[in-house]
Residue frames as qw, qx, qy, qz and C-alpha x, y, z in Angstrom:
[[0.166, -0.628, -0.708, -0.276, 122.25, 48.31, 85.47],
 [0.097, 0.017, -0.293, 0.951, 120.76, 51.51, 86.81],
 [0.015, 0.664, 0.712, -0.227, 117.55, 52.94, 88.22],
 [0.129, 0.210, 0.231, 0.941, 116.29, 55.89, 86.21],
 [0.073, -0.669, -0.680, 0.292, 113.74, 57.94, 88.18],
 [0.103, 0.436, 0.220, 0.866, 112.36, 61.01, 86.55],
 [0.190, 0.027, 0.465, -0.864, 110.64, 63.50, 88.85],
 [0.439, -0.287, -0.717, -0.459, 107.67, 61.72, 88.68],
 [0.284, 0.254, 0.907, 0.179, 98.10, 56.45, 92.90],
 [0.060, 0.105, 0.402, 0.908, 94.82, 58.35, 90.29],
 [0.355, -0.287, -0.054, -0.888, 91.48, 59.71, 89.95],
 [0.461, -0.050, 0.674, -0.574, 88.86, 58.72, 92.29],
 [0.820, 0.341, 0.153, -0.433, 87.00, 57.35, 89.36],
 [0.894, 0.437, -0.081, 0.064, 89.88, 56.02, 87.38],
 [0.516, -0.664, 0.452, 0.297, 93.39, 54.85, 87.84],
 [0.440, 0.639, -0.531, -0.341, 95.86, 54.40, 85.06],
 [0.854, -0.099, 0.509, 0.048, 96.22, 50.83, 83.93],
 [0.067, 0.633, -0.585, -0.502, 98.27, 49.63, 81.02],
 [0.907, 0.346, -0.075, -0.227, 97.79, 47.51, 77.96],
 [0.525, -0.512, 0.649, 0.202, 100.34, 44.74, 77.73],
 [0.548, 0.535, -0.498, -0.407, 101.79, 43.58, 74.44],
 [0.970, 0.046, -0.216, -0.100, 102.35, 39.96, 73.53],
 [0.623, 0.359, -0.498, 0.485, 105.93, 40.35, 74.67],
 [0.586, -0.553, -0.490, 0.332, 104.82, 41.48, 78.10],
 [0.319, -0.004, -0.082, 0.944, 105.85, 45.09, 77.63],
 [0.103, 0.703, 0.539, -0.452, 103.29, 47.63, 78.89],
 [0.328, 0.447, 0.456, 0.695, 102.00, 49.82, 76.11],
 [0.054, -0.432, -0.065, -0.898, 99.74, 52.86, 76.40],
 [0.143, 0.092, 0.673, -0.720, 97.74, 53.93, 79.49],
 [0.309, -0.395, -0.663, -0.556, 94.05, 53.18, 79.49],
 [0.442, -0.427, 0.182, -0.768, 91.21, 54.22, 81.78],
 [0.627, -0.162, -0.761, 0.039, 90.65, 51.77, 84.66],
 [0.545, -0.767, -0.164, -0.295, 89.32, 51.86, 88.23],
 [0.130, -0.706, 0.583, -0.381, 91.37, 52.40, 91.33],
 [0.268, -0.190, 0.922, -0.206, 90.27, 49.02, 92.58],
 [0.173, -0.136, -0.879, -0.423, 88.08, 46.23, 91.27],
 [0.114, -0.504, -0.813, 0.268, 85.40, 46.57, 93.92],
 [0.015, 0.908, 0.353, -0.224, 84.81, 50.32, 93.96],
 [0.662, 0.401, 0.161, 0.613, 86.54, 52.45, 91.37],
 [0.033, 0.889, 0.138, 0.436, 86.44, 55.77, 93.19],
 [0.450, -0.849, 0.125, -0.246, 88.06, 55.83, 96.61],
 [0.237, 0.597, -0.707, 0.296, 91.48, 55.48, 98.22],
 [0.858, -0.283, -0.425, -0.051, 92.04, 52.42, 100.39],
 [0.711, -0.303, -0.255, 0.582, 95.07, 53.67, 102.31],
 [0.039, 0.965, 0.052, 0.254, 96.07, 57.09, 103.60],
 [0.640, -0.179, -0.173, 0.727, 99.57, 58.34, 104.30],
 [0.036, -0.932, -0.351, -0.082, 98.85, 61.86, 105.51],
 [0.494, 0.017, -0.071, 0.867, 100.95, 65.00, 105.19],
 [0.034, -0.879, -0.373, 0.294, 100.19, 68.58, 106.17],
 [0.463, 0.483, 0.181, 0.721, 100.97, 71.65, 104.09],
 [0.234, -0.286, -0.330, 0.869, 101.68, 75.07, 105.62],
 [0.209, 0.785, 0.473, -0.341, 98.97, 77.72, 105.61],
 [0.210, 0.845, -0.121, -0.476, 98.95, 79.70, 102.40],
 [0.207, -0.369, 0.782, 0.457, 101.03, 77.27, 100.36],
 [0.687, 0.490, 0.444, -0.302, 99.22, 76.63, 97.10],
 [0.195, -0.204, 0.673, 0.684, 99.61, 76.00, 93.38],
 [0.590, 0.342, -0.063, -0.729, 97.19, 76.62, 90.55],
 [0.812, 0.095, 0.569, -0.096, 95.73, 73.31, 89.27],
 [0.712, 0.702, 0.017, -0.015, 96.46, 74.25, 85.65],
 [0.102, 0.819, -0.558, 0.084, 100.09, 74.96, 86.55],
 [0.589, -0.325, 0.731, -0.116, 100.40, 71.57, 88.23],
 [0.838, 0.412, 0.345, -0.096, 98.92, 69.93, 85.13],
 [0.527, 0.817, -0.231, 0.038, 101.43, 71.62, 82.87],
 [0.162, -0.720, 0.663, -0.126, 104.36, 70.81, 85.14],
 [0.717, -0.148, 0.671, -0.118, 103.55, 67.12, 85.53],
 [0.805, 0.567, 0.147, -0.092, 103.13, 66.80, 81.77],
 [0.287, 0.823, -0.489, 0.038, 106.84, 67.64, 81.49],
 [0.138, -0.455, 0.857, -0.201, 107.76, 64.57, 83.55],
 [0.873, 0.034, -0.113, -0.472, 105.75, 61.63, 82.11],
 [0.759, -0.291, 0.582, 0.005, 106.47, 58.00, 82.79],
 [0.479, 0.599, -0.555, -0.322, 108.80, 56.50, 80.18],
 [0.989, -0.013, -0.125, -0.074, 109.32, 52.77, 79.49],
 [0.605, -0.583, 0.487, 0.241, 112.42, 51.04, 80.81],
 [0.762, 0.629, -0.155, -0.019, 114.92, 50.69, 77.99],
 [0.460, 0.605, -0.579, 0.296, 118.35, 49.17, 77.66],
 [0.521, -0.003, -0.729, 0.444, 119.89, 48.54, 81.06],
 [0.277, -0.327, 0.249, -0.869, 117.45, 50.76, 82.97],
 [0.175, -0.164, -0.949, 0.205, 115.77, 48.69, 85.69],
 [0.083, -0.676, -0.671, 0.294, 113.18, 51.16, 86.95],
 [0.108, 0.290, 0.180, 0.934, 111.60, 54.43, 85.83],
 [0.035, -0.604, -0.648, 0.463, 109.15, 56.80, 87.47],
 [0.019, 0.073, 0.277, 0.958, 106.97, 59.52, 86.02],
 [0.400, 0.266, 0.420, -0.770, 103.50, 61.02, 86.08],
 [0.083, 0.199, 0.904, 0.370, 100.65, 59.21, 84.32],
 [0.319, -0.269, -0.298, -0.859, 97.21, 60.36, 83.11],
 [0.166, 0.148, 0.806, -0.549, 94.24, 60.16, 85.43],
 [0.557, 0.478, 0.277, -0.620, 91.54, 60.75, 82.81],
 [0.758, 0.370, 0.522, 0.126, 90.48, 59.21, 79.52],
 [0.462, 0.875, 0.069, 0.125, 91.58, 62.28, 77.61],
 [0.759, 0.281, -0.211, 0.549, 95.14, 62.07, 78.92],
 [0.141, -0.848, 0.160, -0.485, 95.15, 64.76, 81.60],
 [0.485, 0.216, -0.692, 0.489, 97.72, 64.34, 84.35],
 [0.031, 0.074, 0.623, -0.778, 95.36, 65.79, 86.97],
 [0.241, -0.615, -0.638, -0.396, 91.70, 66.06, 87.85],
 [0.261, -0.107, -0.422, 0.862, 90.81, 69.05, 89.97],
 [0.068, -0.891, -0.434, -0.118, 88.47, 71.66, 91.31],
 [0.162, 0.894, -0.138, 0.394, 89.78, 75.11, 92.23],
 [0.330, -0.755, 0.469, -0.319, 91.35, 73.99, 95.54],
 [0.746, -0.273, 0.603, -0.075, 91.92, 70.23, 95.25],
 [0.476, 0.600, -0.556, -0.322, 93.93, 68.13, 92.82],
 [0.924, -0.094, 0.367, -0.055, 94.15, 64.42, 92.04],
 [0.361, 0.736, -0.551, -0.159, 97.35, 63.07, 90.49],
 [0.982, -0.086, 0.165, -0.043, 99.15, 59.77, 89.90],
 [0.059, -0.730, 0.661, 0.164, 102.79, 58.68, 89.92],
 [0.961, 0.218, -0.089, -0.148, 103.57, 55.71, 87.69],
 [0.349, -0.624, 0.690, 0.112, 106.44, 53.28, 88.08],
 [0.898, 0.345, -0.226, -0.154, 107.75, 50.80, 85.52],
 [0.407, -0.627, 0.663, -0.035, 110.16, 48.12, 86.69],
 [0.606, 0.356, -0.680, -0.208, 111.89, 45.26, 84.88],
 [0.844, -0.336, 0.302, -0.289, 111.19, 41.85, 86.40],
 [0.598, 0.485, -0.635, 0.053, 114.28, 39.66, 86.31],
 [0.853, -0.488, 0.036, -0.182, 113.96, 36.89, 88.94],
 [0.235, -0.716, 0.658, -0.004, 117.17, 35.85, 90.66],
 [0.768, -0.047, 0.638, -0.013, 116.49, 32.19, 89.90],
 [0.726, 0.671, 0.149, 0.025, 116.46, 32.95, 86.16],
 [0.171, 0.882, -0.430, 0.087, 119.79, 34.78, 86.40],
 [0.497, -0.516, 0.692, -0.087, 121.30, 32.03, 88.54],
 [0.851, 0.206, 0.482, -0.022, 120.13, 29.27, 86.20],
 [0.627, 0.773, -0.036, 0.093, 121.52, 31.00, 83.12],
 [0.080, -0.834, 0.536, -0.105, 124.78, 31.70, 84.96],
 [0.687, -0.301, 0.659, -0.049, 125.18, 28.06, 85.96],
 [0.838, 0.455, 0.298, 0.033, 124.59, 26.95, 82.38],
 [0.418, 0.863, -0.246, 0.142, 127.28, 29.30, 81.07],
 [0.323, -0.705, 0.617, -0.134, 129.72, 28.36, 83.84],
 [0.827, -0.062, 0.557, -0.043, 129.17, 24.64, 83.23],
 [0.769, 0.619, 0.124, 0.097, 129.70, 25.01, 79.48],
 [0.196, 0.887, -0.384, 0.169, 132.84, 27.09, 79.99],
 [0.540, -0.549, 0.628, -0.109, 134.31, 24.62, 82.49],
 [0.881, 0.184, 0.433, 0.048, 133.79, 21.78, 80.01],
 [0.599, 0.784, -0.035, 0.156, 135.41, 23.81, 77.27],
 [0.058, 0.847, -0.462, 0.257, 138.41, 24.96, 79.34],
 [0.807, 0.036, -0.568, 0.159, 138.83, 21.82, 81.39],
 [0.348, 0.011, -0.591, 0.728, 139.20, 23.58, 84.73],
 [0.206, -0.687, -0.647, 0.259, 137.04, 25.01, 87.53],
 [0.118, 0.713, 0.168, 0.670, 135.83, 28.59, 87.14],
 [0.337, -0.079, -0.524, 0.778, 136.90, 30.83, 90.03],
 [0.056, -0.683, -0.607, 0.402, 134.65, 33.00, 92.15],
 [0.017, -0.574, 0.088, 0.814, 135.68, 36.27, 90.50],
 [0.063, 0.085, -0.729, -0.676, 135.17, 34.93, 86.98],
 [0.059, -0.471, -0.880, -0.030, 131.80, 33.46, 88.00],
 [0.016, -0.688, -0.386, 0.615, 130.71, 36.88, 89.29],
 [0.047, 0.419, -0.384, -0.822, 131.72, 38.49, 85.99],
 [0.067, -0.162, -0.885, -0.430, 129.72, 35.87, 84.08],
 [0.046, -0.609, -0.747, 0.263, 126.67, 36.56, 86.26],
 [0.018, 0.629, 0.078, -0.773, 126.93, 40.30, 85.62],
 [0.089, 0.225, -0.633, -0.736, 127.10, 39.69, 81.87],
 [0.050, -0.362, -0.921, -0.134, 124.09, 37.35, 82.07],
 [0.012, 0.679, 0.514, -0.524, 122.11, 40.12, 83.76],
 [0.059, 0.517, -0.260, -0.813, 123.12, 42.58, 81.06],
 [0.079, 0.031, -0.834, -0.546, 122.08, 40.12, 78.34],
 [0.085, -0.447, -0.891, 0.013, 118.73, 39.21, 79.91],
 [0.005, -0.473, -0.404, 0.783, 117.55, 42.63, 81.08],
 [0.242, 0.226, -0.318, -0.888, 116.41, 44.03, 77.69],
 [0.424, -0.114, -0.788, -0.431, 114.22, 40.93, 77.24],
 [0.087, -0.202, -0.820, 0.529, 112.76, 40.97, 80.76],
 [0.139, -0.706, -0.645, -0.258, 109.07, 41.59, 81.38],
 [0.066, 0.227, -0.226, 0.945, 108.10, 45.03, 82.67],
 [0.250, -0.607, -0.745, 0.113, 105.50, 45.80, 85.31],
 [0.013, 0.423, 0.012, 0.906, 103.74, 49.12, 85.82],
 [0.308, -0.577, -0.689, 0.310, 102.11, 50.33, 89.01],
 [0.018, 0.632, 0.127, 0.764, 100.58, 53.65, 90.05],
 [0.329, -0.378, -0.598, 0.625, 100.48, 55.52, 93.35],
 [0.020, -0.738, -0.451, -0.502, 97.68, 58.04, 93.66],
 [0.312, -0.201, -0.397, 0.839, 97.74, 61.32, 95.55],
 [0.080, -0.816, -0.514, -0.252, 95.31, 64.08, 96.57],
 [0.304, 0.057, -0.209, 0.928, 96.21, 67.69, 97.28],
 [0.180, -0.821, -0.536, -0.083, 93.89, 69.95, 99.29],
 [0.346, 0.305, -0.133, 0.877, 95.13, 73.54, 99.33],
 [0.388, -0.672, -0.207, -0.596, 92.06, 74.76, 101.23],
 [0.760, -0.627, 0.036, -0.168, 92.82, 72.82, 104.41],
 [0.000, 0.777, -0.625, 0.069, 96.47, 72.04, 103.79],
 [0.829, -0.168, 0.526, -0.093, 96.53, 68.30, 103.12],
 [0.454, 0.483, -0.679, -0.315, 98.53, 65.96, 100.93],
 [0.798, -0.144, 0.514, -0.281, 97.32, 62.36, 101.03],
 [0.293, 0.438, -0.788, -0.319, 99.04, 59.44, 99.29],
 [0.902, -0.051, -0.002, -0.429, 97.08, 56.23, 98.69],
 [0.702, 0.281, -0.629, 0.181, 99.61, 53.82, 100.12],
 [0.745, -0.660, 0.044, -0.088, 100.51, 52.18, 103.43],
 [0.865, 0.066, -0.029, 0.496, 104.12, 51.75, 102.32],
 [0.293, -0.840, 0.049, 0.453, 106.52, 54.39, 103.69],
 [0.457, -0.210, 0.542, 0.674, 108.85, 53.83, 100.74],
 [0.254, 0.532, 0.651, 0.479, 106.12, 54.42, 98.15],
 [0.123, -0.933, -0.320, 0.108, 104.93, 57.50, 100.02],
 [0.405, -0.660, 0.244, 0.584, 108.48, 58.84, 100.08],
 [0.417, 0.105, 0.632, 0.645, 108.87, 58.16, 96.35],
 [0.127, 0.769, 0.573, 0.255, 105.65, 60.04, 95.64],
 [0.217, -0.936, -0.135, 0.242, 106.48, 63.10, 97.71],
 [0.460, -0.475, 0.393, 0.639, 110.03, 63.28, 96.39],
 [0.369, 0.315, 0.655, 0.580, 108.83, 63.03, 92.79],
 [0.017, 0.881, 0.452, 0.141, 106.25, 65.76, 93.39],
 [0.372, -0.818, 0.064, 0.434, 108.86, 67.93, 95.08],
 [0.482, -0.175, 0.527, 0.678, 111.22, 67.45, 92.15],
 [0.262, 0.550, 0.634, 0.476, 108.50, 68.37, 89.67],
 [0.111, -0.921, -0.357, -0.110, 107.14, 71.42, 91.50],
 [0.335, 0.634, -0.288, 0.635, 110.48, 72.68, 92.76],
 [0.084, -0.268, 0.654, -0.702, 109.32, 72.59, 96.38],
 [0.640, -0.388, -0.563, -0.351, 106.87, 70.67, 98.54],
 [0.048, -0.413, 0.590, -0.692, 106.80, 71.78, 102.20],
 [0.800, -0.288, -0.328, -0.413, 104.84, 68.72, 103.34],
 [0.047, -0.400, 0.801, -0.442, 105.34, 67.19, 106.79],
 [0.411, -0.231, -0.877, -0.094, 103.82, 63.93, 108.07],
 [0.520, -0.615, -0.092, -0.586, 100.83, 64.53, 110.33],
 [0.376, 0.153, -0.774, 0.486, 101.92, 63.87, 113.91],
 [0.565, -0.642, -0.468, -0.222, 99.87, 63.16, 117.03],
 [0.129, 0.391, -0.527, 0.744, 100.32, 64.59, 120.52],
 [0.451, -0.579, 0.669, 0.119, 100.88, 62.48, 122.58],
 [0.013, -0.270, 0.880, 0.390, 102.05, 59.44, 120.61],
 [0.646, 0.005, -0.410, -0.644, 99.46, 57.58, 118.56],
 [0.539, -0.049, -0.833, 0.114, 100.10, 54.40, 120.53],
 [0.076, -0.123, -0.632, 0.762, 99.37, 56.19, 123.80],
 [0.429, 0.086, -0.010, -0.899, 96.22, 57.80, 122.39],
 [0.662, -0.008, -0.611, -0.435, 94.81, 54.55, 121.01],
 [0.413, -0.087, -0.829, 0.367, 95.56, 52.82, 124.31],
 [0.143, 0.107, 0.420, -0.890, 93.65, 55.58, 126.14],
 [0.576, 0.065, -0.254, -0.774, 90.66, 55.19, 123.82],
 [0.639, -0.019, -0.754, -0.151, 90.66, 51.42, 124.17],
 [0.241, -0.077, -0.757, 0.603, 90.96, 51.62, 127.96],
 [0.276, 0.173, 0.297, -0.898, 88.06, 54.07, 128.11],
 [0.339, 0.361, 0.865, 0.084, 86.10, 51.91, 125.63],
 [0.275, 0.873, 0.364, -0.176, 85.34, 55.09, 123.72],
 [0.530, 0.191, 0.253, 0.786, 86.93, 57.02, 120.88],
 [0.065, -0.473, -0.222, 0.850, 86.74, 60.83, 120.78],
 [0.237, 0.379, -0.210, -0.869, 84.44, 63.07, 118.80],
 [0.732, 0.320, -0.153, -0.581, 82.84, 61.63, 115.69],
 [0.426, 0.358, -0.828, -0.065, 84.79, 58.37, 116.00],
 [0.845, -0.305, 0.219, -0.380, 83.65, 55.03, 117.45],
 [0.304, -0.418, 0.853, 0.075, 85.59, 51.87, 118.19],
 [0.735, 0.251, -0.414, -0.474, 85.09, 49.12, 115.62],
 [0.958, -0.189, 0.104, -0.190, 86.08, 45.44, 115.87],
 [0.867, 0.272, -0.195, 0.370, 89.86, 45.11, 115.39],
 [0.224, -0.923, 0.300, -0.095, 92.87, 45.92, 117.53],
 [0.816, 0.262, -0.380, 0.349, 96.50, 44.94, 117.91],
 [0.508, -0.837, 0.160, -0.124, 98.23, 45.04, 121.31],
 [0.751, 0.407, -0.371, 0.364, 102.01, 44.83, 121.71],
 [0.701, -0.602, -0.151, 0.351, 104.35, 44.61, 124.68],
 [0.097, 0.978, -0.180, 0.032, 106.90, 47.37, 125.20],
 [0.639, -0.537, 0.497, 0.237, 109.83, 45.00, 125.79],
 [0.025, 0.536, -0.674, -0.508, 112.35, 43.81, 123.22],
 [0.331, 0.125, 0.930, 0.101, 110.26, 40.72, 122.41],
 [0.339, 0.170, -0.221, -0.898, 107.38, 42.85, 121.06],
 [0.112, 0.242, 0.963, -0.027, 104.86, 40.08, 121.77],
 [0.305, 0.040, -0.212, -0.928, 101.62, 40.87, 119.95],
 [0.263, 0.361, 0.865, -0.230, 97.98, 39.93, 120.43],
 [0.178, 0.004, -0.415, -0.892, 95.45, 40.62, 117.66],
 [0.355, 0.408, 0.732, -0.415, 91.68, 40.75, 117.88],
 [0.126, 0.062, -0.564, -0.814, 89.69, 40.62, 114.65],
 [0.514, -0.336, -0.524, -0.590, 85.90, 40.86, 114.37],
 [0.520, -0.310, -0.688, 0.401, 85.81, 41.01, 118.14],
 [0.273, -0.908, -0.241, -0.209, 84.09, 43.36, 120.57],
 [0.482, 0.444, -0.360, 0.664, 86.72, 45.72, 121.97],
 [0.362, -0.621, 0.219, -0.660, 85.12, 46.29, 125.38],
 [0.898, -0.214, -0.379, -0.072, 85.84, 42.86, 126.86],
 [0.630, -0.741, 0.235, 0.000, 87.68, 42.00, 130.07],
 [0.891, 0.011, 0.217, 0.400, 90.33, 40.07, 128.12],
 [0.453, 0.670, 0.053, 0.586, 91.44, 43.18, 126.24],
 [0.311, -0.882, 0.112, -0.336, 91.41, 45.22, 129.44],
 [0.861, -0.444, 0.177, 0.173, 93.64, 42.59, 131.07],
 [0.758, 0.295, 0.133, 0.567, 96.23, 42.97, 128.31],
 [0.125, 0.812, -0.005, 0.570, 96.20, 46.75, 128.73],
 [0.615, -0.763, 0.115, -0.159, 96.57, 46.40, 132.51],
 [0.898, -0.193, 0.179, 0.351, 99.63, 44.22, 131.90],
 [0.271, -0.679, 0.267, 0.628, 101.24, 47.09, 130.01],
 [0.503, 0.282, 0.637, 0.512, 100.54, 46.28, 126.38],
 [0.088, 0.496, -0.055, -0.862, 100.21, 49.26, 124.04],
 [0.648, 0.587, 0.456, -0.164, 97.72, 49.55, 121.19],
 [0.298, -0.369, 0.531, 0.702, 99.58, 49.52, 117.88],
 [0.134, -0.123, -0.666, -0.723, 96.59, 49.16, 115.54],
 [0.236, 0.370, 0.671, -0.598, 92.92, 50.02, 116.01],
 [0.065, 0.395, 0.700, 0.591, 89.85, 50.00, 113.80],
 [0.088, 0.389, 0.371, -0.839, 87.53, 53.00, 113.96],
 [0.220, 0.623, 0.662, 0.354, 84.39, 54.28, 112.30],
 [0.103, -0.167, -0.066, 0.978, 83.79, 57.94, 111.51],
 [0.425, 0.214, 0.077, -0.876, 80.21, 59.24, 111.65],
 [0.681, 0.207, 0.680, -0.175, 79.03, 55.77, 110.60],
 [0.608, 0.743, -0.033, -0.279, 80.11, 56.69, 107.06],
 [0.555, 0.625, -0.538, 0.109, 83.74, 55.58, 106.83],
 [0.868, -0.469, 0.162, 0.031, 85.61, 52.75, 108.56],
 [0.534, 0.684, -0.443, 0.224, 89.37, 52.25, 108.69],
 [0.850, -0.384, -0.155, 0.326, 92.32, 50.91, 110.65],
 [0.132, 0.911, -0.272, 0.280, 94.96, 53.27, 112.01],
 [0.856, -0.071, -0.344, 0.379, 98.36, 52.24, 113.36],
 [0.529, -0.715, -0.132, 0.437, 100.81, 53.78, 115.81],
 [0.405, -0.133, 0.304, 0.852, 102.51, 55.64, 112.95],
 [0.317, 0.580, 0.238, -0.711, 99.22, 57.34, 112.02],
 [0.148, 0.180, -0.745, -0.625, 98.95, 55.41, 108.76],
 [0.667, 0.192, 0.362, -0.622, 95.43, 54.48, 107.68],
 [0.044, 0.133, -0.920, -0.367, 94.61, 51.20, 105.98],
 [0.018, -0.369, -0.926, -0.084, 91.48, 49.41, 104.77],
 [0.204, 0.252, 0.159, -0.933, 89.55, 52.64, 104.30],
 [0.050, 0.368, 0.884, 0.285, 85.94, 51.82, 103.38],
 [0.315, -0.071, -0.030, -0.946, 82.97, 54.02, 102.52],
 [0.214, 0.133, 0.911, -0.326, 80.06, 52.38, 104.31],
 [0.490, 0.564, 0.394, -0.535, 77.24, 53.92, 102.26],
 [0.134, -0.312, 0.681, 0.649, 78.62, 52.75, 98.94],
 [0.266, 0.416, 0.856, 0.152, 75.32, 51.24, 97.74],
 [0.176, 0.860, 0.363, -0.313, 73.61, 54.63, 97.66],
 [0.092, -0.667, 0.416, 0.611, 76.65, 56.02, 95.82],
 [0.256, 0.007, 0.864, 0.433, 76.30, 53.29, 93.20],
 [0.252, 0.662, 0.702, -0.072, 72.60, 54.04, 92.80],
 [0.085, 0.874, 0.060, -0.474, 73.29, 57.72, 92.16],
 [0.241, -0.426, 0.632, 0.600, 76.01, 56.89, 89.61],
 [0.386, 0.316, 0.832, 0.244, 73.51, 55.12, 87.40],
 [0.230, 0.863, 0.421, -0.161, 71.79, 58.42, 86.68],
 [0.093, -0.859, 0.241, 0.443, 74.96, 60.19, 85.48],
 [0.742, 0.639, -0.194, 0.062, 77.06, 60.32, 82.34],
 [0.871, -0.007, -0.213, 0.443, 80.67, 59.09, 82.55],
 [0.344, 0.423, -0.199, 0.814, 82.21, 62.55, 82.88],
 [0.457, -0.626, 0.007, -0.632, 79.59, 63.53, 85.45],
 [0.910, -0.337, -0.239, 0.045, 80.40, 60.41, 87.47],
 [0.686, 0.142, -0.265, 0.662, 84.03, 61.39, 87.75],
 [0.006, 0.500, -0.124, 0.857, 83.25, 64.93, 88.84],
 [0.678, -0.541, -0.116, -0.484, 80.59, 63.79, 91.32],
 [0.912, -0.230, -0.265, 0.211, 82.81, 61.12, 92.82],
 [0.507, 0.289, -0.256, 0.771, 85.73, 63.53, 93.10],
 [0.249, -0.557, 0.077, -0.789, 83.55, 66.05, 94.92],
 [0.835, -0.448, -0.169, -0.272, 82.14, 63.37, 97.22],
 [0.862, -0.057, -0.285, 0.415, 85.48, 61.80, 98.00],
 [0.340, 0.398, -0.218, 0.824, 87.19, 65.16, 98.52],
 [0.412, -0.591, 0.015, -0.694, 84.45, 66.45, 100.81],
 [0.896, -0.396, -0.167, -0.111, 84.36, 63.33, 102.94],
 [0.798, 0.070, -0.262, 0.538, 88.13, 63.02, 103.15],
 [0.138, 0.530, -0.178, 0.818, 88.57, 66.68, 104.06],
 [0.598, -0.579, 0.019, -0.554, 86.02, 66.37, 106.88],
 [0.947, -0.218, -0.213, 0.102, 87.49, 63.08, 108.11],
 [0.648, 0.242, -0.274, 0.668, 91.02, 64.48, 108.23],
 [0.123, -0.606, 0.142, -0.773, 89.85, 67.57, 110.10],
 [0.783, -0.508, -0.006, -0.359, 88.17, 65.48, 112.79],
 [0.929, -0.032, -0.220, 0.297, 91.12, 63.10, 112.95],
 [0.401, 0.476, -0.276, 0.733, 93.57, 65.97, 113.41],
 [0.417, -0.607, 0.167, -0.656, 91.53, 67.26, 116.37],
 [0.929, -0.314, -0.099, -0.167, 91.26, 63.77, 117.87],
 [0.890, 0.004, -0.157, 0.428, 95.01, 63.14, 117.77],
 [0.396, -0.813, -0.021, 0.427, 96.15, 66.64, 118.72],
 [0.586, 0.180, 0.347, 0.710, 97.67, 67.56, 115.36],
 [0.017, -0.476, -0.031, 0.878, 97.96, 71.17, 114.30],
 [0.466, 0.639, 0.608, 0.066, 95.29, 72.31, 111.87],
 [0.268, 0.088, 0.294, 0.913, 95.86, 74.70, 109.00],
 [0.146, 0.651, 0.496, -0.556, 93.52, 77.67, 109.44]]
């Protein structure tokens, strides 16, 4: 069995979903929201910075990604990766002159170990009865490998998508995931497709843990940010004992006591300009991103046609995200692209 990855999450208004046939095999992409609650906005941010001046024309990116589409798993292929459409009309990107939305799809065969083990035991038991002697470990392993080969073409397939946003104006690449592995898969696939991708993870100075601990100790976040109601405090010893506060005021004496004892802040919830809330960890990964004025956004959508909704949401999301990232970079001491 092998993993076939072609250089391979989606629009703010729509993410690729997939029709599933009666046999459980995903069929063609169809238009669907990024999430069930609000179809327009990323929930997680893994943030990379691009060097000043590095850019690609949106139309060129569209043409390049179209050369590396997601293909179904076939035969003994366990996993494939490729780019998937982000619009109803099959475009691989949605863009304005300086910003691009794109989506990496993954298809993976689902073959649970218990299914393989059960089928293996049945074959081993039948063979032992036929031969009249115990099957050895090596022979059993060969039988298991053959069972996997036999079952794989009939296994169900599952498709997922990881969405990304490129901002050539301010030098950002953002991947909608909190998983380092999925972020790495996305950036590597984009690098393979474009030929180069000089993206580096955004880094804080000093460490993010030290910065968040400073903010929590001072009971105040910098600039346009305010402390919210969640934090995670961890000891610096090998035990890594952790205390979590959820829906809790962060200016209490109990939290200050933990900080005085030497615990470091490893996760903190913040609000930005009272418009976006999120949690950030000591690796500068953002989770649970929420747009707080979503009701007014919904109201405005009702006045627009479907294609206008996508363009309006893309402009709104891009503008807010660009401003948020700029303020965040200043707050954490990251270098900004001028």
